N, C-alpha and C positions, 0 to 999 in steps of 0.2 A: 264788352267793355268792363274792365275791372272796377269794382266799387270799394271805397275805403270802409272798414268796419265801423260800426257805431257802438258806443259804450255809454251806459247809464251810470255815471260816476257817483251820483247820489245813492243809487241802489248798492253800488260796490262799497261805498263807505258804511252804509247801514249794515250790510252783510258782514262787514269787518268789525262791527261793534261800536261804530261811531254814532252817537245820537245826532239825527239830522232833522228832528222836529222839535218844536218848543216843548211838547209834552214829554218826549223822551229825554231831552236835555234837563228839564226841571226835575224829573224823577231821578236822573243821574246826580244832579247837584244835591238833592235832598239826601240821597244815599251817602254821598261823600261827607255832607255835614254831620250826619248821624255817626258815620264811621270815624270821624275825627273827634267824637266825644262832645260835640256842641249840642245844645238844646235850644230850641226856639219855643218860647212859651205860647205864642199865638201861631199855631201851625195851620190855620184855616186858609181857604182859598182867598179870603178877603184880607189876609194878614198884610199890614203895611210893609213888613220886611220882605215878604215874597213878592209883593207888588213892585217894590223897588228892584228886587233881583231880576224879575221878569223884564222890566223896562231897561235896566242898565246892563244886564249880563245876558239873559237868555235870548232876547230878541236880536241883540247885536251878534252873539255867537252863532245863532242859527243862520243869520244873513251871511256871516263869514264862511260857514260850511256850505250852505245851499248855493250861494251865488258866487262868491269869490273863489272858493276851493273847487266845488263840483262843476261849475260852469265855465271857469276861466283858467285857473292854475293847472288843474289836472289834465283837461283836454289838450292844453298847449304844451304839455310835457312830452307828448307822443306824436310822431309823424302821422300816425293813422287817424288822429282826431284833431290835429292842430288847425288853427285858423291861419289866414294868409300871412299875417305879420310874423307869426311864430315859424311858419314854413320858410319864409324868406331869411330869418335869422339862422335857421338850421342850414339853409342852402349856402349861406355865407361861410359857415363853419366847414362845409364840405367842398368849398370852392366851386359851387354850382350857381350859374346865373339863370334866373327865371327867364323863360323865352317870351319875347314881346310879339305883338301882332305884326304880320308881314304881308305885303301885297304880292300876289302871284305875278311872275314875269314869264314871257315866252314869245313864241312866234305864231302869227296868224298867216295862213296862206291865202293870197288873193288871186283870183282868176281874171285875166284881162279879156276884153271883147276881141281885140285883134293881137295876134302874136307879135307883130312887128312894132307895135306902139311902145314908145318910151313914156312912162307915166310917173309922175311925182305924187306920192301919197303924203299928204300934209301931216305934220305933228299935231296931235289932238284929235285925229279922226277916231270915230267910235265904232266898235264891233260889239254886238251884244247877243244874248240868248233870247229864246222865247221865255215867257214867264214860268218860273219854277216855284210852286207854292206861293204864287202872287208876286214873286221877286224877279226882276230882270237884272241879270248880271252883265256888266259892261267892262270892256277893256279899252284902253286908249293907246293909240300909236305914240311911241316915245320920241321919235325923231323923224324929221323929213326924210323920206326914203324914195329912192329912184328905182323903178322896176324897168330894167333894160329890155330892149327888143330882142327877139329871137327865142323867147320862152313865153309860153302862155300863162305861166304862174310865177309868182314871186312872193317872198316872205317879208313881213314887217314886224319889228320888235314892238311888243305891247306890254302894258302893265295894267293890272286891275285897278279900277277906280277906288275900291275899298280894300281893306285888309280882310283876310280870312281864308280858311281852307275851302269854303264853299266855291271859290273860283277855280279850284283845281279840277275842273270838269274833264271828263273823258272827251275823246275826239268827236267832233260833229256838233257839239253844243253851241259854240260861238259861230253863228252862221247868218246873223242878221245885220244889215247895214241900215241903221235908222235914218241916215242921210246918204243919198247916193254919192259914190265916189266916181268922178269922171273917168270913163274908160274901164271901169271895174264892173264885172258882172256877178261875181260871187265871192264869198269869204267863208273860211272854215278853219277850225283848229284841228290839225292832223294829229295822228298818234305821236307821242313823245314831243309834244309842242312846248312843254313847260321847261324853263331853264332855272327858275327859282320857285320853290314851293311857297304858296300862300299859307298863312297860318293864323289862327285866332290867338289871342293872348293865352298863355299857358294857364290852364285852370288849376285850382287847388289840388284836385285829384291827380292830374297829370304830373304836377310838381312833386306831390307826395310819392308817386310811383318812382320817379327818378331819384328821389332821396332814399327810398327803400333800396334801390339798386346800388346806390353809392356805398352803403355799409359793407356790402360783400365785394364790391369792385375796388375797394381801397387797398387790398392786399397786393403783393408782388406778382401773384400768379394771374395770368390772363384767362380767367374762366368766363363763362357765358355773360355774367352780370357786368364784367369789365367791358366787354364789347358792347353789351346792351347800353351801358352808360355812354360810351363813345358815340354810338350811332344815334341814340335818342337826344343827344345834345344838338342835333341838327333841327332847325325850326321846321315844324310840320310833321315830325315823326314821333309818334307816341311809343313809350317804352314797352307797352303791352301789345304793340303791333309788330313786334320783332320775334321771329321764330327761328331757332337754330337747328341745324342738322349737322351733327358731329360724325362725319363719315370716315375720316382717315384714308380716303381713297387715294390721295396723292402722296401723303407722308403723314407721320404722326403729328397731331395738332391741327390737321385740316378741318375746316368747318365752313359751312355756308350759313349766312344770315339772310333769311328771307324776310322781306319787308312788305307790309300791307299799309296802304293809305286809308285814311278815313273817307276820302272822296277820290274816286278815280284810280287809275293805275299808277304804279310807282314810276316816276320819270327816269329814263336812262341817264340823263344828265346828272341827277342827284346821286344815282348809284356810282357813276364814274368818279364823282367828287369824293364819295365815301371810301371807295376802294383805293383811291390815290392817298387819302389821308391815313388809312390804316396800314396799307402795305408799302407804298412808296415813301411815305413820310416817316415811317418807322414806328407807328403807334400800334405795335403788335408784340406779342410775347415771343421769346426765343423759339424758333422752329415752327411757329404758328403760320398757317396759310389760311387766312379768313377772307372770304369773298362775299360781298353784298349783292344780292340779286332780288329782282321783283319776284314775289311768290308766284309759282305757276298758277295759271288760271284754268279752271274747268268750265267750259261753256255749256249752258243749258238752254233748251228751247222750251219756253213757258207759254202756256195758254191759260188765260183767266176767263172763266165764264161767269158773268155777273147777272144776277136778277135784281132789277130795280123796282122801286115802288111804282105802282100804276099811276096813270094820269100825269106823267111828267111830259113837259114839252120836249121837242127835239133838242133845243138848246140846253135844257137841263140834263138830258141824257148824255149829250156830248160832254158837258162839264163833269158829270159824275164819272163817266168812263175814263175821262182824261185824268181825273184825280186818282182813280184806282191805278192807272198806269204809272203815274208819277210816284205813288207810294211804293209800288213794287220796285221801280227803278232805284228809289232811295234805299230800299232794303238790300239791294244788291250793290250798294256803295257807288252808285252813279252820281248822286247828289247829296248835299248835306240837309236837304229839306226833310220835313216830317220826322223830327227827332224821336217821336213816340214809336216809330217803326223799328223793330229789332233788326240789326244788321247781320247779314251772313258773314261768317268768318272761318278761318282755317281751324282744323282739328276740333270740329264741333258738329252738332246736329242742328240744322236749320229747319225749324218747324213750320211747315206750310199752314198747319191749322192755327198756329199762333199768329202768323201773318194775316190769315183770314179774320181772326178775332180782332186784331188791331185795326183792320179796315172797318169791321162792323162797329167797333167802339167809337170810331171817329167819323163815320159817315152814316148818318141816320137814314138816308134814302137808299142804301144798299140792303136788300133783303137777304141775299145769298151770294156767296162768292166761292168758286171752286177752281182748283188749279190742276192743270195737266202738265206734267214735266216729262218731255219725250212722249212716251205712250202710256205713262203711268199716272193714275189719278190720285191726287192728294197724298203723295208719299213724301216723307221728309228727305231733305238733301243732306247726306252725311259726307263731310269733307275730311280729308286727311291733311297732309301738308300742302294744301292748295286753297285757292280762293274761288268760291262759286261766282260766276259771272253770267250775265244774260247774253246769249247768242242771238236769239229772236224772242220777241215778246208780242203776243197778240191778246188784246183785251176786247172781248165781244159780249154783247148783251144777249142773254137767253130769256125768252119770254116765260113768265110765270104760268104754271098749269093749274 
């Protein structure tokens, strides 16, 4: 995840020769007074004249420099360091609308007890997940839905109860019926279940990244940043989660935009909408052929061997091993939980030792954790233009020796 740079504007002013402390400003004033040919008969520290100057000039001027200029005016002149209000003003200048929070929508597949039954699933019915970092995610059936006879399964349109990208979970997570539905034996979100991405309100950093793209995308030529700006305008897609492959395999100007989600796989429905918007609706450069795709996944079989503190109860062991598993799944972008876990991403080195360190830092009862990927022990995962994913994950306790 990209981070905006930090700048110490007070230090920058000082390095540029601007006095930023009372002592420096007073010395500067005294030098200017002498340089102008004025003489102060009583030049002591207790001088009434300098006491007045300190109170009426120096203190006020230092506040203007240290607070107003260094902490407010200068930071908000730059997209890299601006606060929200300044970013929104800059967004208006560039005709960019900050993205609001959105609720996930999609379809849940229900399995009936009897294939020939005709079942009505009431609007307001709930399907939920098991707890993820203590949070249960729920979706609600949007309309009364009839599941006709002749098929053992049927789909119901659902919407998340709350806004946020955390609801864009991979297949299999929504599988709990907190209240039994007559004639229904199971529920699950299948692959490509999402029809509308859920999203958090756009953060300052995300908005700043889009504004940064806007400077280079404002020209007439459709370069990467122009398409990055178009694609990242969709709620739920971050501009730094778009990777371009300029191949020219079909004709000059051909490119593929690979998209990664913060949580879960990229829904095909969203890709279809983007491709229609860019190619069919004419939002592309002359001769360009740009296709949006989900970034290719590379599946890994991961085993985590965990040594726990001694004298834990079976329930405590189960809880600790469950949290280790949840943290690993979060690191591989299955959930939004455990923000302190570094996420695997394309074109990077995913450090297993760093993941182990983050588990140690946040789980006091874990004495040791080791990873086996395939048949290799504790080696980093190096990704190209692909996203590391979990094929299988086994978390097992290893006894201390």
